[in-house]
C-alpha positions as CSV (number, residue, x, y, z in Angstrom):
1,M,3.9,20.3,-18.8
2,Y,2.8,17.2,-21.6
3,L,1.2,18.7,-24.3
4,M,-0.2,16.6,-27.6
5,K,2.8,16.9,-29.6
6,D,4.5,15.0,-26.5
7,I,2.7,11.4,-26.7
8,T,4.6,8.9,-28.4
9,R,2.4,8.1,-30.5
10,D,1.7,4.6,-32.8
11,G,4.8,3.3,-34.2
12,N,7.4,4.3,-32.3
13,P,9.5,1.1,-30.8
14,V,9.2,2.2,-26.7
15,L,5.4,1.5,-27.1
16,R,6.1,-2.2,-27.8
17,K,8.8,-2.1,-25.1
18,Q,8.8,-4.1,-21.6
19,A,9.5,-0.6,-19.8
20,E,12.1,-1.0,-17.1
21,K,11.6,-1.2,-13.0
22,V,11.9,2.3,-11.3
23,Q,14.0,2.8,-8.7
24,F,13.5,3.7,-4.6
25,P,13.7,6.5,-4.0
26,L,12.5,8.7,-7.0
27,S,15.4,10.5,-8.7
28,K,14.1,14.5,-9.3
29,E,13.6,13.4,-12.7
30,D,11.3,10.5,-11.8
31,R,9.0,12.7,-9.1
32,E,9.2,15.0,-12.6
33,L,8.1,12.3,-15.2
34,A,5.2,11.6,-12.4
35,D,4.0,14.9,-11.7
36,K,3.8,15.8,-15.6
37,M,1.5,12.7,-16.4
38,M,-0.8,13.3,-14.1
39,E,-1.4,16.9,-14.9
40,Y,-1.9,16.3,-17.9
41,L,-4.7,14.0,-17.1
42,E,-6.5,16.3,-14.6
43,I,-6.1,19.2,-17.4
44,S,-7.4,17.5,-20.1
45,Q,-10.3,16.2,-18.3
46,D,-11.3,20.1,-17.5
47,P,-13.4,20.8,-20.9
48,E,-12.1,24.5,-20.6
49,L,-8.3,24.2,-20.0
50,C,-8.8,21.1,-22.7
51,E,-9.6,22.9,-25.4
52,K,-6.7,25.9,-24.6
53,Y,-4.1,23.3,-24.9
54,Q,-6.0,21.7,-27.2
55,L,-5.7,18.2,-25.4
56,R,-7.4,14.9,-26.2
57,A,-9.0,13.8,-22.6
58,G,-7.1,10.9,-21.1
59,V,-7.7,9.3,-18.0
60,G,-4.4,7.1,-18.0
61,L,-1.1,8.1,-19.4
62,A,1.7,5.9,-19.2
63,A,5.4,6.4,-19.1
64,P,6.4,4.6,-22.8
65,Q,3.8,7.3,-23.8
66,V,6.4,10.1,-23.4
67,G,9.0,8.4,-24.3
68,E,10.1,6.9,-20.9
69,S,10.7,3.3,-20.6
70,K,9.4,3.1,-16.9
71,L,7.0,1.0,-14.7
72,M,5.0,4.2,-14.1
73,A,1.7,5.3,-15.1
74,A,-1.1,8.2,-14.3
75,V,-4.4,7.3,-13.1
76,L,-7.2,9.4,-12.7
77,T,-10.3,7.9,-13.4
78,P,-13.3,10.3,-13.5
79,P,-16.2,10.1,-11.0
80,E,-18.9,8.1,-12.5
81,G,-23.3,9.1,-11.8
82,D,-23.0,5.4,-10.4
83,E,-21.9,6.1,-6.9
84,T,-20.5,2.4,-5.9
85,E,-18.2,3.7,-9.0
86,S,-15.5,5.6,-6.8
87,P,-12.8,7.7,-8.6
88,F,-9.2,6.2,-8.5
89,K,-6.7,8.8,-9.1
90,D,-2.5,8.0,-8.4
91,I,0.6,7.8,-9.8
92,I,1.1,3.7,-10.2
93,I,4.5,2.6,-9.5
94,N,6.2,-1.8,-10.7
95,P,2.8,-2.3,-10.7
96,V,0.9,-6.1,-10.8
97,I,-1.8,-7.9,-10.8
98,I,-1.9,-10.2,-8.5
99,S,-5.3,-11.3,-9.1
100,N,-8.4,-11.1,-11.4
101,S,-11.9,-12.1,-12.4
102,V,-12.5,-14.2,-14.3
103,Q,-16.1,-12.5,-15.2
104,Q,-15.2,-10.8,-18.3
105,A,-15.9,-6.6,-19.2
106,A,-15.4,-4.0,-22.4
107,L,-16.1,-1.0,-23.3
108,S,-19.5,-0.7,-25.3
109,V,-17.7,2.0,-27.6
110,G,-14.5,0.0,-27.7
111,E,-11.0,2.0,-25.8
112,G,-9.3,4.7,-27.8
113,C,-5.7,5.2,-26.8
114,L,-3.6,8.8,-26.6
115,S,-0.5,7.2,-28.9
116,V,-2.8,6.3,-31.6
117,D,-4.7,8.6,-33.3
118,K,-6.9,6.5,-35.4
119,D,-10.4,4.8,-34.6
120,I,-9.6,0.9,-34.2
121,E,-13.6,-0.2,-33.9
122,G,-14.0,-3.6,-31.6
123,Y,-14.2,-4.3,-28.5
124,V,-11.4,-4.9,-25.8
125,P,-12.4,-7.6,-23.4
126,R,-10.9,-7.3,-19.9
127,S,-11.1,-8.8,-16.5
128,D,-14.3,-6.6,-14.8
129,R,-12.5,-6.9,-11.1
130,V,-8.6,-6.7,-10.4
131,T,-6.1,-6.6,-7.8
132,V,-3.2,-4.3,-8.4
133,R,-0.1,-4.3,-5.6
134,Y,1.6,-1.5,-7.1
135,Q,4.0,1.5,-5.1
136,D,3.4,5.3,-4.8
137,V,5.2,8.1,-5.9
138,N,7.0,7.5,-1.9
139,G,7.7,4.2,-2.5
140,E,4.5,2.9,-0.2
141,E,2.8,0.0,-1.5
142,H,-0.6,-0.4,-1.9
143,T,-2.2,-3.3,-2.8
144,V,-6.4,-1.6,-4.8
145,R,-9.3,-3.8,-5.9
146,L,-11.3,-2.3,-8.4
147,K,-13.8,-3.1,-10.9
148,H,-15.8,-2.1,-14.2
149,Y,-14.3,1.3,-16.0
150,P,-11.6,1.6,-13.4
151,A,-10.7,-1.8,-13.5
152,I,-10.8,-1.6,-17.5
153,I,-8.4,1.7,-17.2
154,I,-5.8,0.2,-15.1
155,Q,-5.6,-2.9,-17.3
156,H,-5.0,-0.4,-20.4
157,E,-2.2,1.6,-18.7
158,I,-0.7,-1.7,-17.2
159,D,-0.7,-3.1,-21.0
160,H,1.3,0.2,-22.0
161,L,3.8,-1.1,-19.4
162,H,4.8,-5.0,-20.8
163,G,4.4,-3.6,-24.2
164,T,0.2,-3.9,-25.6
165,L,-1.7,-1.9,-26.9
166,F,-5.4,-2.1,-26.8
167,Y,-6.3,-3.1,-30.3
168,D,-3.7,-6.1,-29.4
169,H,-6.6,-7.4,-27.9
170,I,-9.7,-7.3,-30.2
171,D,-10.4,-10.1,-32.5
172,K,-9.5,-9.6,-35.5
173,E,-11.9,-12.0,-37.4
174,N,-14.6,-11.1,-36.0
175,P,-13.9,-7.7,-33.3
176,F,-17.9,-7.2,-32.3
177,S,-17.5,-10.9,-31.3
178,R,-18.9,-11.3,-27.2
179,T,-19.4,-13.6,-25.2
180,S,-22.4,-14.4,-23.4
181,D,-21.8,-13.8,-20.1
182,E,-19.5,-10.2,-21.1
183,I,-20.3,-7.0,-19.2
184,F,-20.2,-4.4,-21.3
185,I,-19.7,-0.7,-19.3
186,D,-21.0,2.6,-21.7
């Protein structure tokens, strides 16, 4: 099980590298990596277990965040009050964003990251809708369309696989600038 001490912190070069493609069938080590990343998310979203193990809650965890430069991430979006948004749960391997909306969205409170220990304020503009193609742990290919919060999460995790951190997207001159048609998600 991963604990906070296992999370790679900002400043470690692995977070800025282009991750390597994952080969199939998965090795025993890659399957364990996938299982442990999802386990972290599941435990971190349980308030009692999160406190017991002193974790920071997460909705996504990319392999570089645990020191592995591989194109793999776990995504577990919590169920939202808005019934039009279905939770998304899977290990995404070798993911590619194949289309995205022109419409931009951002979290109204900004983004955070398990690998970044300090609060970095500002809006992180992302596509409001994305279509992503990826392989699961069995090598099966999936194409999913996500919108709003799940779309933001998956873009954040895919960024990790390409050496980009959320604060790279914040406007340095005006961190709270927004466009008139940008959607803000609470």
